[in-house]
N, CA, C and O atoms as a MOPAC input file, in Angstrom:
PM7 MOZYME 1SCF
protein

 N     -6.22300 1    -9.42300 1    -2.26200 1
 C     -5.03700 1    -9.14900 1    -2.81100 1
 C     -4.95100 1    -9.56200 1    -4.27800 1
 O     -4.05800 1    -8.97800 1    -4.89100 1
 N     -5.60000 1   -10.34600 1    -4.91100 1
 C     -5.45900 1   -10.66400 1    -6.11800 1
 C     -5.95300 1    -9.12000 1    -7.05300 1
 O     -5.53200 1    -9.08600 1    -8.20900 1
 N     -6.70700 1    -8.04000 1    -6.63300 1
 C     -6.76000 1    -6.78400 1    -7.13500 1
 C     -5.69700 1    -6.17500 1    -6.92100 1
 O     -5.26500 1    -5.66700 1    -7.95500 1
 N     -4.81900 1    -5.92200 1    -5.66900 1
 C     -3.68700 1    -5.39300 1    -5.65900 1
 C     -2.60900 1    -5.74400 1    -6.44600 1
 O     -1.84400 1    -4.95700 1    -7.00300 1
 N     -2.56800 1    -7.08700 1    -6.47700 1
 C     -1.54100 1    -7.78700 1    -7.61900 1
 C     -1.67900 1    -7.22600 1    -9.09000 1
 O     -0.76600 1    -6.93800 1    -9.86500 1
 N     -3.19100 1    -7.13500 1    -9.30700 1
 C     -3.35800 1    -6.56900 1   -10.72500 1
 C     -3.11400 1    -5.33600 1   -11.04700 1
 O     -2.93700 1    -4.91900 1   -12.19200 1
 N     -3.09300 1    -4.64000 1    -9.92600 1
 C     -2.83700 1    -3.07800 1    -9.63000 1
 C     -1.37700 1    -2.98500 1   -10.09800 1
 O     -0.94900 1    -2.31700 1   -11.03900 1
 N     -0.61200 1    -3.87700 1    -9.16000 1
 C      0.87000 1    -3.91400 1    -9.62500 1
 C      1.27200 1    -4.16600 1   -11.12100 1
 O      2.03800 1    -3.41700 1   -11.72700 1
 N      0.91700 1    -4.84700 1   -11.45400 1
 C      1.15600 1    -5.38900 1   -12.96200 1
 C      0.72100 1    -4.27900 1   -14.10300 1
 O      1.27100 1    -4.12400 1   -15.19300 1
 N     -0.39700 1    -3.55000 1   -13.58200 1
 C     -0.69200 1    -2.33700 1   -14.50700 1
 C      0.39000 1    -1.32500 1   -14.23600 1
 O      0.72000 1    -0.51100 1   -15.09800 1
 N      0.89400 1    -1.36700 1   -13.14900 1
 C      1.75100 1    -0.12600 1   -12.75700 1
 C      2.99500 1    -0.43100 1   -13.27800 1
 O      3.73000 1     0.49700 1   -13.61400 1
 N      3.37700 1    -1.66100 1   -13.40900 1
 C      4.67200 1    -2.13000 1   -14.21500 1
 C      4.55500 1    -1.95000 1   -15.84700 1
 O      5.51700 1    -1.48900 1   -16.46200 1
 N      3.51300 1    -2.27600 1   -16.43600 1
 C      3.29400 1    -1.77800 1   -17.83500 1
 C      3.19700 1    -0.30800 1   -18.09200 1
 O      3.35500 1     0.13800 1   -19.22800 1
 N      2.88200 1     0.63300 1   -16.82000 1
 C      3.00100 1     2.03500 1   -17.25300 1
 C      4.63100 1     2.56000 1   -17.00000 1
 O      4.97700 1     3.74000 1   -17.05700 1
 N      5.56400 1     1.36900 1   -16.69900 1
 C      7.02400 1     1.82000 1   -16.15700 1
 C      6.78800 1     2.12800 1   -14.77400 1
 O      7.72000 1     2.81300 1   -14.35300 1
 N      6.15500 1     1.96200 1   -14.13500 1
 C      6.24100 1     2.65700 1   -12.58600 1
 C      6.60800 1     1.14500 1   -11.94500 1
 O      6.47700 1     0.03200 1   -12.45600 1
 N      7.09200 1     1.52200 1   -10.69800 1
 C      7.41300 1     0.48800 1    -9.71100 1
 C      6.23700 1    -0.32000 1    -9.48700 1
 O      5.20900 1     0.28200 1    -9.17700 1
 N      6.21000 1    -1.43900 1    -9.57800 1
 C      4.96000 1    -2.40100 1    -9.38700 1
 C      4.25900 1    -2.61500 1    -8.15600 1
 O      4.31300 1    -3.78400 1    -7.77200 1
 N      3.53900 1    -1.73100 1    -7.33800 1
 C      2.93700 1    -1.70100 1    -6.34800 1
 C      1.66500 1    -1.57400 1    -6.36600 1
 O      1.29500 1    -0.47900 1    -6.79100 1
 N      0.82300 1    -2.31400 1    -6.05000 1
 C     -0.82700 1    -2.13500 1    -6.18500 1
 C     -1.48700 1    -2.04700 1    -4.63100 1
 O     -1.08200 1    -2.80400 1    -3.74800 1
 N     -2.47600 1    -1.11200 1    -4.40200 1
 C     -2.92100 1    -1.09600 1    -3.10000 1
 C     -4.57000 1    -1.36100 1    -3.52900 1
 O     -4.94600 1    -1.27400 1    -4.69800 1
 N     -5.36900 1    -1.65300 1    -2.53600 1
 C     -6.75900 1    -1.58800 1    -2.73000 1
 C     -7.46000 1    -1.48200 1    -0.95000 1
 O     -7.11800 1    -2.08500 1     0.06800 1
 N     -8.16900 1    -0.80400 1    -1.10500 1
 C     -9.05200 1    -0.35700 1     0.32700 1
 C    -10.59300 1    -0.94700 1     0.22900 1
 O    -11.49700 1    -0.54700 1    -0.50400 1
 N    -10.60700 1    -1.80700 1     1.00200 1
 C    -12.22900 1    -2.12700 1     1.16000 1
 C    -12.57900 1    -1.77600 1     2.26900 1
 O    -11.84600 1    -1.76300 1     3.25700 1
 N    -14.06400 1    -1.35900 1     2.22400 1
 C    -14.96900 1    -0.99900 1     3.26300 1
 C    -15.12900 1    -2.08500 1     4.31500 1
 O    -14.77200 1    -3.23800 1     4.07600 1
 N    -15.77200 1    -1.64900 1     5.71500 1
 C    -16.36700 1    -2.59700 1     6.49300 1
 C    -17.20400 1    -3.57900 1     5.97700 1
 O    -17.09300 1    -4.72600 1     6.41000 1
 N    -18.13700 1    -3.27700 1     5.00400 1
 C    -19.06100 1    -4.11100 1     4.13000 1
 C    -18.27900 1    -5.08100 1     3.19200 1
 O    -18.86500 1    -5.94700 1     2.54200 1
 N    -17.16800 1    -4.93000 1     3.15900 1
 C    -16.34400 1    -5.69800 1     2.00700 1
 C    -16.18900 1    -5.17400 1     0.64400 1
 O    -15.43500 1    -5.61700 1    -0.22200 1
 N    -17.09200 1    -4.05600 1     0.54700 1
 C    -16.95300 1    -3.62800 1    -0.89000 1
 C    -15.59500 1    -2.55900 1    -1.04500 1
 O    -15.16100 1    -1.84600 1    -0.14000 1
 N    -15.05500 1    -2.65600 1    -2.45500 1
 C    -13.93200 1    -2.10500 1    -2.75000 1
 C    -14.31100 1    -0.51700 1    -3.02700 1
 O    -15.13200 1    -0.12900 1    -3.85900 1
 N    -13.44800 1     0.39500 1    -2.05300 1
 C    -14.04800 1     1.51400 1    -2.14500 1
 C    -12.75300 1     2.40400 1    -2.89600 1
 O    -12.86900 1     3.60400 1    -3.14700 1
 N    -11.66900 1     1.71000 1    -3.16700 1
 C    -10.53900 1     2.34200 1    -4.05000 1
 C     -9.30100 1     1.37600 1    -4.55600 1
 O     -8.86700 1     0.58600 1    -3.71700 1
 N     -8.88500 1     1.37900 1    -5.46300 1
 C     -7.51500 1     0.64300 1    -6.01200 1
 C     -6.65400 1     1.38200 1    -6.88000 1
 O     -7.05100 1     2.20400 1    -7.70600 1
 N     -5.55000 1     1.09000 1    -6.68600 1
 C     -4.35000 1     2.07900 1    -7.39000 1
 C     -3.02500 1     1.38300 1    -7.42200 1
 O     -2.63100 1     0.46500 1    -6.70100 1
 N     -2.53600 1     1.87900 1    -8.20700 1
 C     -0.91900 1     1.44100 1    -8.67200 1
 C     -0.33500 1     2.63700 1    -8.56000 1
 O     -0.90000 1     3.72600 1    -8.65100 1
 N      1.00900 1     2.39600 1    -8.32400 1
 C      2.11700 1     3.70100 1    -8.41500 1
 C      1.90600 1     4.25100 1    -9.54800 1
 O      1.70900 1     3.84500 1   -10.69300 1
 N      2.01000 1     5.63900 1    -8.83400 1
 C      2.19700 1     6.83000 1   -10.31000 1
 C      2.92200 1     7.93800 1   -10.05100 1
 O      2.48900 1     9.05600 1   -10.33000 1
 N      4.04800 1     7.74800 1    -9.51400 1
 C      5.15100 1     8.56800 1    -8.95200 1
 C      5.52100 1     9.23100 1   -10.56400 1
 O      5.20900 1    10.37800 1   -10.88300 1
 N      6.08200 1     8.47600 1   -11.27600 1
 C      6.54300 1     8.79400 1   -12.56700 1
 C      5.62900 1     9.76500 1   -13.60700 1
 O      5.97700 1    10.87700 1   -14.00600 1
 N      4.42000 1     9.09400 1   -13.93100 1
 C      3.04900 1     9.63900 1   -14.50800 1
 C      2.94300 1    10.88000 1   -13.73800 1
 O      3.04100 1    11.87800 1   -14.45300 1
 N      2.79000 1    11.08800 1   -12.63500 1
 C      2.38100 1    12.26100 1   -12.07900 1
 C      3.40800 1    13.36500 1   -11.56000 1
 O      3.07900 1    14.46000 1   -11.10400 1
 N      4.73700 1    12.87800 1   -11.71100 1
 C      5.63700 1    13.22800 1   -11.33600 1
 C      5.47900 1    13.91200 1    -9.99800 1
 O      5.55200 1    15.11000 1    -9.72400 1
 N      5.25400 1    12.91100 1    -9.26500 1
 C      4.80700 1    13.16700 1    -7.71800 1
 C      5.34600 1    12.15700 1    -6.90800 1
 O      4.95900 1    10.99800 1    -7.06000 1
 N      6.45500 1    12.53900 1    -5.80400 1
 C      7.06800 1    11.37700 1    -5.23500 1
 C      6.26000 1    10.96800 1    -4.13600 1
 O      6.65700 1    10.05000 1    -3.41800 1
 N      5.09200 1    11.58000 1    -3.90000 1
 C      4.06200 1    10.90300 1    -2.79600 1
 C      2.85300 1    10.17600 1    -3.75900 1
 O      1.80700 1     9.87300 1    -3.18600 1
 N      2.95900 1     9.95700 1    -4.89700 1
 C      1.97000 1     8.94800 1    -5.41200 1
 C      2.21200 1     7.69200 1    -5.24400 1
 O      2.05000 1     6.93400 1    -6.20000 1
 N      2.57200 1     7.28500 1    -4.21700 1
 C      2.48000 1     5.65400 1    -3.97600 1
 C      1.07300 1     4.87000 1    -4.03400 1
 O      0.08900 1     5.60700 1    -4.08800 1
 N      0.89100 1     3.80500 1    -4.03200 1
 C     -0.21500 1     3.04100 1    -4.49000 1
 C     -1.25900 1     3.29800 1    -3.27600 1
 O     -2.46100 1     3.55700 1    -3.34400 1
 N     -0.42100 1     3.14500 1    -2.14400 1
 C     -1.36700 1     3.32800 1    -1.02700 1
 C     -1.83200 1     4.83900 1    -0.54900 1
 O     -2.91400 1     5.10100 1    -0.02500 1
 N     -0.73600 1     5.81000 1    -0.85700 1
 C     -1.58300 1     7.13700 1    -0.83800 1
 C     -2.41600 1     7.39000 1    -1.54700 1
 O     -3.30200 1     8.06100 1    -1.01900 1
 N     -2.61900 1     7.06000 1    -2.97100 1
 C     -3.40200 1     7.15000 1    -3.99800 1
 C     -4.88300 1     6.74900 1    -3.51300 1
 O     -5.87900 1     7.47300 1    -3.53300 1
 N     -4.77500 1     5.28900 1    -3.02800 1
 C     -5.98000 1     4.67900 1    -2.50500 1
 C     -6.57900 1     5.22600 1    -1.25700 1
 O     -7.79300 1     5.15300 1    -1.07000 1
 N     -5.82800 1     5.73300 1    -0.46000 1
 C     -6.34800 1     6.44900 1     0.81600 1
 C     -7.14900 1     7.71900 1     0.33800 1
 O     -8.24000 1     8.08800 1     0.77100 1
 N     -6.36600 1     8.32600 1    -0.66700 1
 C     -6.88900 1     9.55800 1    -1.05600 1
 C     -8.38400 1     9.25000 1    -1.26800 1
 O     -9.33000 1     9.63900 1    -0.58300 1
 N     -8.39700 1     8.28800 1    -2.61500 1
 C     -9.70000 1     8.17000 1    -3.33300 1
 C    -10.79600 1     7.66600 1    -2.52400 1
 O    -11.92900 1     8.10500 1    -2.72100 1
 N    -10.57700 1     6.79500 1    -1.63900 1
 C    -11.03800 1     6.14600 1    -0.63500 1
 C    -11.82300 1     7.25400 1     0.58900 1
 O    -12.92800 1     7.09400 1     1.10700 1
 N    -11.00300 1     8.19400 1     0.78100 1
 C    -11.49600 1     9.23900 1     1.75600 1
 C    -12.49600 1    10.21400 1     0.96400 1
 O    -13.47100 1    10.76900 1     1.47000 1
 N    -12.13400 1    10.30600 1    -0.18400 1
 C    -13.04000 1    11.11800 1    -1.26200 1
 C    -14.33300 1    10.55000 1    -1.49000 1
 O    -15.42800 1    11.10600 1    -1.57100 1
 N    -13.98900 1     9.26000 1    -1.58700 1
 C    -15.52800 1     8.46000 1    -1.57900 1
 C    -16.45700 1     8.37500 1    -0.59900 1
 O    -17.65500 1     8.23200 1    -0.84300 1
 N    -15.95100 1     8.46100 1     0.60600 1
 C    -16.64400 1     8.30400 1     1.89600 1
 C    -16.61500 1     9.88200 1     2.35600 1
 O    -17.39000 1    10.18800 1     3.26200 1
 N    -15.90600 1    10.74700 1     1.88200 1
 C    -16.20900 1    12.29900 1     2.58500 1
 C    -15.64600 1    12.25000 1     3.58300 1
 O    -15.95300 1    13.25500 1     4.22200 1
 N    -14.73300 1    11.43200 1     4.31100 1
 C    -14.30600 1    11.30500 1     5.54600 1
 C    -12.90500 1    11.45600 1     5.32900 1
 O    -12.45300 1    11.07900 1     4.24800 1
 N    -12.12200 1    11.96500 1     6.21500 1
 C    -10.53800 1    11.86100 1     6.44600 1
 C    -10.23200 1    10.23800 1     6.95100 1
 O     -9.33700 1     9.47800 1     6.58000 1
 N    -11.17500 1    10.05200 1     7.80000 1
 C    -10.53500 1     8.63700 1     8.59400 1
 C    -11.76000 1     7.64000 1     7.96500 1
 O    -12.96500 1     7.86400 1     7.84600 1
 N    -10.90100 1     6.37700 1     7.59100 1
 C    -11.23000 1     5.19800 1     7.05900 1
 C    -11.53700 1     4.26500 1     8.03700 1
 O    -11.07600 1     3.12400 1     7.99400 1
 N    -12.26100 1     4.64400 1     8.89900 1
 C    -12.32300 1     3.58700 1    10.19900 1
 C    -13.22400 1     2.21700 1     9.91600 1
 O    -14.32100 1     2.38000 1     9.38200 1
 N    -12.88500 1     1.16600 1    10.18500 1
 C    -13.39300 1    -0.14300 1     9.73500 1
 C    -13.05800 1    -0.50800 1     8.19000 1
 O    -13.74100 1    -1.34000 1     7.59300 1
 N    -11.89800 1     0.20300 1     7.53700 1
 C    -11.77800 1    -0.16500 1     6.19700 1
 C    -10.49200 1    -0.88200 1     6.44800 1
 O     -9.93300 1    -0.80200 1     7.54200 1
 N    -10.05500 1    -1.52200 1     5.53900 1
 C     -8.77700 1    -2.61300 1     5.41200 1
 C     -7.98000 1    -2.41200 1     4.01700 1
 O     -8.59300 1    -2.47900 1     2.95100 1
 N     -6.70800 1    -2.18500 1     4.06300 1
 C     -5.77300 1    -1.93200 1     2.99000 1
 C     -5.25300 1    -3.29100 1     2.65400 1
 O     -4.97200 1    -4.03700 1     3.59300 1
 N     -5.09800 1    -3.68400 1     1.47100 1
 C     -4.26800 1    -4.82500 1     0.93600 1
 C     -3.44600 1    -4.24300 1    -0.00600 1
 O     -3.95400 1    -3.60500 1    -0.92900 1
 N     -2.07200 1    -4.38500 1     0.10300 1
 C     -1.01500 1    -3.79800 1    -0.68600 1
 C      0.10300 1    -4.65300 1    -0.98800 1
 O      0.34200 1    -5.55500 1    -0.18500 1
 N      0.78400 1    -4.53200 1    -1.94400 1
 C      1.65300 1    -5.82100 1    -2.47100 1
 C      3.09500 1    -5.74400 1    -1.94900 1
 O      3.84900 1    -6.69700 1    -2.14300 1
 N      3.53200 1    -4.58600 1    -1.25600 1
 C      4.87000 1    -4.53500 1    -0.70300 1
 C      4.47400 1    -3.87600 1     0.65000 1
 O      3.41500 1    -3.26000 1     0.77100 1
 N      5.38000 1    -4.03400 1     1.67600 1
 C      5.37500 1    -3.49700 1     2.75000 1
 C      5.53600 1    -2.08500 1     2.66100 1
 O      6.47800 1    -1.58600 1     2.04600 1
 N      4.51200 1    -1.29800 1     3.34500 1
 C      4.29900 1     0.44700 1     3.10400 1
 C      5.57900 1     0.98400 1     3.82900 1
 O      6.00700 1     0.67500 1     4.94100 1
 N      6.04800 1     1.81000 1     2.97200 1
 C      7.33400 1     2.63900 1     3.43300 1
 C      6.70800 1     3.40100 1     4.66300 1
 O      5.55100 1     3.28600 1     5.06800 1
 N      7.71800 1     4.21400 1     5.18000 1
 C      7.40300 1     5.49500 1     6.38900 1
 C      6.32700 1     6.19400 1     5.94300 1
 O      5.31700 1     6.12700 1     6.64400 1
 N      6.29500 1     6.75300 1     5.09600 1
 C      5.58800 1     7.83000 1     4.63100 1
 C      3.89500 1     7.21000 1     4.26600 1
 O      2.82100 1     7.78500 1     4.44100 1
 N      4.10900 1     6.17100 1     3.84100 1
 C      2.55900 1     5.47600 1     3.58600 1
 C      2.30000 1     4.97600 1     4.98000 1
 O      1.20800 1     5.31000 1     5.44100 1
 N      2.98500 1     4.33300 1     5.65500 1
 C      2.76500 1     3.60200 1     7.11400 1
 C      2.22500 1     4.89200 1     8.09500 1
 O      1.40700 1     4.68700 1     8.99200 1
 N      2.71800 1     6.08700 1     7.84400 1
 C      2.14500 1     7.31400 1     8.70800 1
 C      0.59300 1     7.83700 1     8.11500 1
 O     -0.26300 1     8.36000 1     8.82900 1
 N      0.46500 1     7.59000 1     6.78200 1
 C     -0.86600 1     7.87900 1     6.19600 1
 C     -1.76100 1     6.80300 1     6.52400 1
 O     -2.96800 1     6.99300 1     6.37600 1
 N     -1.25700 1     5.49100 1     7.02900 1
 C     -2.18800 1     4.59200 1     7.40300 1
 C     -2.71900 1     4.83700 1     8.76300 1
 O     -3.87400 1     4.71300 1     9.17100 1
 N     -1.62400 1     5.21600 1     9.39300 1
 C     -2.17200 1     5.50400 1    10.96600 1
 C     -3.15000 1     6.99800 1    10.95900 1
 O     -4.00800 1     7.15000 1    11.82900 1
 N     -2.97800 1     7.76300 1    10.18300 1
 C     -3.76000 1     8.87900 1    10.16200 1
 C     -4.78500 1     8.49100 1     9.62500 1
 O     -5.67600 1     8.84000 1    10.40000 1
 N     -5.29600 1     7.91300 1     8.66200 1
 C     -6.37400 1     7.55900 1     8.10300 1
 C     -7.07600 1     6.62600 1     9.18700 1
 O     -8.28900 1     6.41900 1     9.14600 1
 N     -6.25500 1     6.08200 1    10.14600 1
 C     -7.16900 1     4.89300 1    10.89100 1
 C     -7.57100 1     3.58600 1    10.31300 1
 O     -8.52400 1     2.91200 1    10.70400 1
 N     -6.83800 1     3.31800 1     9.43900 1
 C     -7.28000 1     1.94500 1     8.70500 1
 C     -6.99400 1     0.83700 1     9.70500 1
 O     -6.01500 1     0.78500 1    10.45000 1
 N     -8.15800 1    -0.19500 1     9.60100 1
 C     -8.16200 1    -1.16000 1    10.91100 1
 C     -7.25800 1    -2.01400 1    10.52800 1
 O     -6.43200 1    -2.30100 1    11.39400 1
 N     -7.13500 1    -2.55600 1     9.42500 1
 C     -6.12500 1    -3.62300 1     9.08000 1
 C     -5.08200 1    -3.56600 1     7.68900 1
 O     -5.56200 1    -3.15400 1     6.63300 1
 N     -4.06700 1    -3.87100 1     7.73100 1
 C     -3.24500 1    -3.68800 1     6.46800 1
 C     -2.67400 1    -5.37100 1     6.28700 1
 O     -2.16400 1    -6.05000 1     7.17800 1
 N     -2.86800 1    -5.67800 1     5.21900 1
 C     -2.56900 1    -7.06400 1     4.66100 1
 C     -1.43900 1    -6.45400 1     3.40200 1
 O     -1.69500 1    -5.63100 1     2.52300 1
 N     -0.43800 1    -7.00300 1     3.60600 1
 C      0.70000 1    -6.76700 1     2.72100 1
 C      1.32400 1    -8.12800 1     2.38600 1
 O      1.32300 1    -9.08900 1     3.15500 1
 N      1.97300 1    -8.10300 1     0.89000 1
 C      2.64300 1    -9.40500 1     0.42100 1
 C      4.14000 1    -9.46400 1     0.65100 1
 O      4.49100 1   -10.00500 1     1.70000 1
 N      5.22600 1    -8.92200 1    -0.28300 1
 C      6.47600 1    -8.92400 1     0.14200 1
 C      6.67000 1    -8.00800 1     1.17100 1
 O      5.91800 1    -7.04100 1     1.29200 1
 N      7.87100 1    -8.27500 1     2.14200 1
 C      8.58500 1    -7.50000 1     2.92100 1
 C      9.38900 1    -6.52200 1     2.30500 1
 O      9.68100 1    -6.73100 1     1.12800 1
 N      9.83400 1    -5.44400 1     2.87600 1
 C     10.95600 1    -4.55300 1     1.94900 1
 C     11.83300 1    -3.92100 1     3.13600 1
 O     11.54300 1    -2.93400 1     3.81300 1
 N     13.09700 1    -4.81200 1     3.23400 1
 C     13.96600 1    -4.80300 1     4.46800 1
 C     14.79300 1    -3.24600 1     3.95400 1
 O     15.34300 1    -2.66400 1     4.88900 1
 N     14.87700 1    -2.73200 1     2.90300 1
 C     15.56000 1    -1.65000 1     2.18100 1
 C     14.57600 1    -0.14500 1     2.59800 1
 O     15.06500 1     0.89800 1     3.03400 1
 N     13.20700 1    -0.37800 1     2.34100 1
 C     12.44500 1     0.65700 1     2.50200 1
 C     11.22900 1     0.73300 1     3.21800 1
 O     10.44700 1     1.68300 1     3.23500 1
 N     11.14200 1    -0.29000 1     3.77600 1
 C      9.80000 1    -0.54100 1     4.59700 1
 C      9.81400 1     0.11100 1     5.87000 1
 O     10.83300 1     0.37500 1     6.50900 1
 N      8.61700 1     0.36300 1     6.21500 1
 C      8.41400 1     1.31800 1     7.60100 1
 C      7.72500 1     0.46800 1     8.73100 1
 O      7.56000 1     0.99300 1     9.83200 1
 N      7.35500 1    -0.70000 1     8.52400 1
 C      6.47500 1    -1.57900 1     9.37600 1
 C      7.08400 1    -2.35300 1     9.95700 1
 O      7.29000 1    -2.14400 1    11.15200 1
 N      7.49300 1    -3.29200 1     9.45600 1
 C      8.51200 1    -4.42700 1     9.95100 1
 C      9.89300 1    -4.12200 1     9.96900 1
 O     10.64300 1    -4.76200 1    10.70600 1
 N     10.30700 1    -3.22400 1     9.24800 1
 C     11.87000 1    -2.67300 1     8.66000 1
 C     11.79300 1    -1.32800 1     8.98700 1
 O     10.72100 1    -0.78100 1     9.24700 1
 N     13.11400 1    -0.63000 1     8.99100 1
 C     13.39200 1     0.61700 1     9.31100 1
 C     12.86000 1     1.36300 1    10.42400 1
 O     13.30100 1     0.98700 1    11.51000 1
 N     11.93400 1     2.43300 1    10.46400 1
 C     11.45000 1     2.96900 1    11.74500 1
 C     10.25400 1     2.29300 1    12.31400 1
 O      9.75900 1     2.69700 1    13.36600 1
 N      9.77300 1     1.28300 1    11.66000 1
 C      8.71300 1     0.58300 1    12.35100 1
 C      7.63000 1     1.65100 1    12.97800 1
 O      7.42900 1     1.83900 1    14.17700 1
 N      6.98600 1     2.30100 1    11.88100 1
 C      6.36000 1     3.55200 1    12.35500 1
 C      4.86400 1     2.78000 1    13.35100 1
 O      4.21200 1     3.52100 1    14.08600 1
 N      4.58100 1     1.59100 1    13.24800 1
 C      3.53900 1     1.36500 1    14.02100 1
 C      3.90800 1     1.13100 1    15.62400 1
 O      3.16000 1     1.18800 1    16.59900 1
 N      5.26400 1     0.86000 1    15.55000 1
 C      5.79400 1     0.63400 1    16.97700 1
 C      6.19000 1     1.70600 1    17.88100 1
 O      6.60000 1     1.47900 1    19.02000 1
 N      6.06000 1     2.99300 1    17.33300 1
 C      6.75100 1     4.20300 1    17.93300 1
 C      5.28700 1     4.69600 1    18.93200 1
 O      4.08000 1     4.65700 1    18.69700 1
 N      5.98900 1     5.09100 1    19.95500 1
 C      5.16300 1     5.81800 1    21.11800 1
 C      4.31800 1     6.84700 1    20.59600 1
 O      3.17800 1     7.05900 1    21.00600 1
 N      4.76600 1     7.34400 1    19.88300 1
 C      4.14800 1     8.34100 1    19.11300 1
 C      2.92700 1     8.40700 1    17.90700 1
 O      2.22300 1     9.31000 1    17.45400 1
 N      3.05800 1     7.12500 1    17.67900 1
 C      1.82200 1     6.79800 1    16.48300 1
 C      0.46200 1     6.40300 1    17.21900 1
 O      0.18800 1     5.53300 1    18.04600 1
 N     -0.22500 1     7.33100 1    16.62400 1
 C     -1.74600 1     7.53000 1    17.34600 1
 C     -2.55300 1     6.51000 1    17.09600 1
 O     -3.41700 1     6.26300 1    17.93700 1
 N     -2.44800 1     5.57100 1    15.72200 1
 C     -3.18900 1     4.65400 1    15.54800 1
 C     -2.20300 1     3.32100 1    14.93500 1
 O     -1.33000 1     3.48100 1    14.08200 1
 N     -2.54700 1     2.01400 1    15.56100 1
 C     -1.85200 1     0.92000 1    14.95900 1
 C     -2.84700 1    -0.04500 1    14.31300 1
 O     -3.64600 1    -0.69800 1    14.98400 1
 N     -2.76400 1    -0.10500 1    12.99400 1
 C     -3.92600 1    -1.24800 1    12.52900 1
 C     -3.35300 1    -2.35500 1    12.81200 1
 O     -2.25500 1    -2.36700 1    13.36900 1
 N     -4.08100 1    -3.59900 1    12.43200 1
 C     -3.81900 1    -4.89900 1    12.87700 1
 C     -2.91400 1    -5.09500 1    11.39000 1
 O     -3.26300 1    -4.59800 1    10.31900 1
 N     -1.83000 1    -5.83200 1    11.57300 1
 C     -0.92700 1    -6.45700 1    10.33400 1
 C     -0.95100 1    -7.63200 1    10.17000 1
 O     -0.85500 1    -8.43700 1    11.09600 1
 N     -1.11200 1    -8.00500 1     8.70600 1
 C     -1.08700 1    -9.36100 1     8.44200 1
 C     -0.10500 1    -9.54400 1     7.00900 1
 O     -0.59500 1    -9.69500 1     5.89000 1
 N      1.39500 1    -9.49700 1     7.29800 1
 C      2.00500 1    -9.93200 1     6.48600 1
 C      2.47100 1   -11.20400 1     5.88600 1
 O      2.42300 1   -12.28200 1     6.47900 1
 N      3.01100 1   -11.00000 1     4.45900 1
 C      3.11400 1   -12.38100 1     3.68100 1
 C      2.08500 1   -12.75000 1     2.80400 1
 O      2.31300 1   -13.69800 1     2.05200 1
 N      0.90500 1   -12.14200 1     2.74600 1
 C     -0.24700 1   -12.44100 1     1.95400 1
 C      0.07000 1   -12.12000 1     0.42300 1
 O      0.30100 1   -10.96900 1     0.05300 1
 N      0.06300 1   -13.24300 1    -0.46300 1
 C      0.64600 1   -12.99300 1    -1.77900 1
 C      2.03800 1   -12.41700 1    -1.89800 1
 O      2.37800 1   -11.54500 1    -2.69700 1
 N      2.77200 1   -12.99600 1    -1.03100 1
 C      4.51300 1   -12.61800 1    -1.11500 1
 C      5.02300 1   -13.18200 1    -2.41200 1
 O      5.64000 1   -12.55800 1    -3.27500 1
 N      4.73400 1   -14.24700 1    -2.42700 1
 C      5.58500 1   -14.93300 1    -3.54600 1
 C      5.18800 1   -14.20200 1    -4.80600 1
 O      6.16500 1   -13.73100 1    -5.38800 1
 N      4.15000 1   -14.00000 1    -5.32600 1
 C      3.93600 1   -13.38700 1    -6.66600 1
 C      4.26900 1   -12.12500 1    -6.46400 1
 O      4.97700 1   -11.68000 1    -7.36800 1
 N      3.95800 1   -11.18700 1    -5.39000 1
 C      4.35300 1    -9.86900 1    -5.20200 1
 C      5.84700 1    -9.70000 1    -5.49500 1
 O      6.39900 1    -8.95700 1    -6.30700 1
 N      6.24400 1   -10.38000 1    -4.82100 1
 C      7.86300 1   -10.45900 1    -4.93100 1
 C      8.45800 1   -10.69100 1    -6.14800 1
 O      9.49100 1   -10.08900 1    -6.44200 1
 N      7.88000 1   -11.58800 1    -6.99700 1
 C      8.23200 1   -11.79200 1    -8.40900 1
 C      7.92900 1   -10.85700 1    -9.34500 1
 O      8.56500 1   -10.71800 1   -10.39000 1
 N      6.90500 1   -10.15300 1    -8.99400 1
 C      6.49100 1    -8.95800 1   -10.01100 1
 C      7.56100 1    -8.14600 1    -9.86500 1
 O      8.00200 1    -7.63500 1   -10.89500 1
 N      8.23800 1    -7.83300 1    -8.53300 1
 C      9.00300 1    -6.49800 1    -8.45300 1
 C     10.26700 1    -7.11700 1    -9.08900 1
 O     10.86500 1    -6.52400 1    -9.98700 1
 N     10.73700 1    -8.52900 1    -8.52900 1
 C     12.01900 1    -8.89800 1    -9.01600 1
 C     11.88500 1    -9.00000 1   -10.70500 1
 O     12.92200 1    -8.62400 1   -11.25200 1
 N     10.92200 1    -9.39200 1   -11.55200 1
 C     10.92600 1    -9.18900 1   -12.80600 1
 C     10.96200 1    -7.83200 1   -13.57700 1
 O     11.44400 1    -7.56400 1   -14.67700 1
 N     10.11200 1    -6.82800 1   -12.39700 1
 C     10.68100 1    -5.44500 1   -13.23100 1
 C     11.76600 1    -4.92400 1   -13.01100 1
 O     12.31000 1    -4.18700 1   -13.83300 1
 N     12.28900 1    -5.22900 1   -11.81600 1
 C     14.08600 1    -4.57200 1   -11.84600 1
 C     14.76000 1    -5.48100 1   -12.53900 1
 O     15.55200 1    -4.79900 1   -13.18900 1
 N     14.95500 1    -6.68200 1   -12.82700 1
 C     15.75800 1    -7.46000 1   -13.54000 1
 C     15.71600 1    -6.65800 1   -15.02300 1
 O     16.72200 1    -6.25000 1   -15.60500 1
 N     14.42000 1    -6.53000 1   -15.47400 1
 C     14.08600 1    -6.11400 1   -16.90400 1
 C     14.79400 1    -4.61100 1   -17.29800 1
 O     15.10200 1    -4.22700 1   -18.42600 1
 N     14.96300 1    -3.82500 1   -15.89800 1
 C     15.71800 1    -2.68000 1   -16.04500 1
 C     16.90000 1    -2.69000 1   -15.87300 1
 O     17.53000 1    -1.63200 1   -15.91000 1
 N     17.41700 1    -3.70600 1   -15.67500 1
 C     18.91800 1    -3.85700 1   -15.51400 1
 C     19.77500 1    -4.12400 1   -16.62200 1
 O     20.98900 1    -4.24000 1   -16.44900 1

């Protein structure tokens, strides 16, 4: 999670919403890491999780990341949660919960839907205090 928090801080420095994500392979090696780039890429899908999934899939040469784990600083949104299911990620560790935009424990609860093809193991609250503070600081500075 430390690497994901670092990616979140780097995203904030670029003026992006500070969310970071890291994908770790079955052997524990880091396959990909990213921070949000929606503003820089002018792409509404350039969330940290999506970028990390794309990079890990390209690195492995496969569309499914079986046995891989995602560490992300904020509860994934519905779009990212669906991508996580499609990628067949094994576990998702996330920091802060997102009552407004989350798609895992809030909102549509993607992994609880009967149409969800894959349900990763979930580990919420990892680095929650620090992840939440990075987000609060970012938005406080913008007001």
